[in-house]
N, C-alpha and C positions, 0 to 999 in steps of 0.2 A: 586531421585533428587527432590528438592523442587520447588514449583511454584514461579516464579519471577513476581511480579506485578509492572508495570512501568506506571507512569503518565508522560505526556509530560512536558517538561521544561516550566516554567512560561514565558520565553522569546518568546515562540510560541504565547501566548495570546497577548503579547506586540506587536509582529510583525503583527498580524492580526489587532489590533487596529490602528497601524501605517498605514497600507494599507487602512483601512476603512477611516481614517482621510484624507489621501492623496486624495482619490477620492471625499470625501465630499468637501474639500477645493477647488479642481479643479471645481467641479460643482457649488459651491457657488460663486466663482469668476465670472463664466459665467452668473449666474443668477443675481448677483449684477450689472454687466455691463448692462444686459438687463433692470434691474430696473431703472438705471440711464439714459439710452438712449432710452427707449421704450416710445411709446405713451400711453401705458397702465401700468404704474408703480404699480398700485394696484394689477393687475392680476399677474405681475411678483413677487410681494412681497408674494402673496399667494403661488406661486410655490416655492419660497425660504423657506417659512415656511413648506411646504410639504417635501421639500428636507431635512430640518433639522429634521423633524419627522422621516423620513426613516433612516437617519443617526443614530439617537438615538435607534430606534428599532433594527437595525443591530448591534450596539454596545452591546446592552443587549443580543441579541441572541448569538453573538460571545463568550461572557463571559459564558453564560449558556452552550453552546456547548463544550467549553474548559473543563468545570467542569465534563462533562460526558465522556470525552475521557479516556480510560484505556486499556492498553495492558498487556497481561500476557503470559509468556513463561512457559508452563507446561511440564509434562513428555512426552506426545505424541503429543501435539498440540501447536500452537500459536493462541491466541485469541485477538479479538478487540471488545470493547464495546463502542458505541457512540450513540448519538441521544438525542435531546431535546424533540421533539414531538413524533417522531417515533424512537423507540429503535432498534438499529441494532447490532446484535452480529454475528461476522464472526469468523469461526473456520477453521484453516488450519492444517491438520495433517502433521507431518514431512514426512510421506511417499509420500505425493503429491507435496512437494516443489521441484521445479526444479532449481530455481535461486533466489538469493537475491541481489538486487542492492541498492547502497547507492547513493543518489543524494543530492546536496547542491547547491543552487543558491548563487549569490554574496551577497544579503542582508541577507540570512540565514547564510552565512559564517561569516558576521559581528556579528551576534547574537550567533554564535557557535552551530547552529542547523543543522539537516539534516533529511532526510527521508529514511526509510528502506522500500523498495518495495519488497514484497515477492510474487513470481510468482509460479503458479502451472501449471502442464501439461495441464489441461483443460482450464484454463482461459487465459494463455499466448500464446495459439496457434494461435489466430487470429492476423493479422497484426495490430499493433497499439492499441491492447487491453490493458486496464489498469491492473495493478497488482491486484491479488486477495485480498491482505491485504497491506495497507500502514500505516506504523507507522511514524507519523509526530512529530516533536519537540523532537527528540532524540539527546542527547548531545554526548555520546560516541558510535556512531553507529558502528564503526568497531569492537569494543569489543562485542557488542550485536550480530552483524552478525556472528562473530566467535563462540559465544556461541550457537547460533541456528544451525549453520552448524555442530558443534561438536555433537549435539544431534540428527542430522539426521541419522547418521550411514551409513552403506553400504546397499543399496537396495538388496533384495534377487535376483533380475534378473541379477545383476552384480557381484554376489559373485563368488568366484573361483569354478570351477567345481570339483566334487568329483573324486577321483581316479577311473578309470574304473575297473569294477569287472572282475574276471576271469571266470565268468559264461559262459560256452561253448555254452549253448543254446541261450543266448543273442547274442553272436558273430555270430552264425550260422544264426540267424534271420536277422541280419544286412547284412551279406554276401548275403543272398537270396534276400533281398530288393535291394541291389546294383546291383546284377546280373539282376534282372527284369528291373531296370532303364536302365541299359546298353543295354539290348535287345530292349527296347522301343525306345531308342535314335538311335540305328543303323538301325531301319526300315525305 
């Protein structure tokens, strides 16, 4: 099987910028009202300028972070690469995957996006713990989920047992163990 490299949809970047703009406009309205009705309009104007500076920094960071996002579905693992200043690479082997959830909020639904949350036995054990690997900005998430699930296969622990052997010594050992257990329980 070949490695499938997936970049998130461009609508994810648009959604992030929309959310950033919403919070900026909300804060800017409050600061503008304070500028108009405050006894210190110069100070509030400085706060407004700082607010605009942070908005621009966050907008630049969101674009840079989007450009670093990359998911890959490989032969034995699912990988995530991300990070602007600190690079993070997460690898989840198929043998550790316990569940894959698809989530989609109302605004994400408008953009046709969803998240794939890949959970593992170790990370998903704690109540409310986040998924080990989250793939954001996925357009056809159900198909991707089905592809990953098909590559997982059957774990060895849950495979069908082999036919019992006709080895008489093994059967005698089992009988002796069961007899010892019975005697211990009857005491």
